[in-house]
C-alpha positions, 0 to 999 in steps of 0.5 A: 499500499502506498503512502497517502499524498498530502491532499489525501490526508485528513484535514480538520473540518473547521480550520482546514489544517492537516491533521497529523497527530490525534484526529477527533471524529465527531458525527454532524448532520449524518456524516462523521467529520474529523477535527484537529482539537476540541476547540475546533469542534466548538468553533464549528458548532458555535460559528460555522453551523449557525453562519452557513447552516447544517448543510455546510457539510455538503460543501466540504472537501472529502479529506474532512470525512472519516474513512470507515 
């Protein structure tokens, strides 16, 4: 199996940073999203969802979703 390229590796659903260490997975709007920290989960819930709506997850890049 080949190593993942940078654009294939997990990114935070809130800040977009490359998640290289501990990935925090949370379910939002029926999808499992990856976050880099608890702070990003709070910011996502308190700022991004109220500003852009719950369907905001449909516009996110595929690298923020947890692989099953």
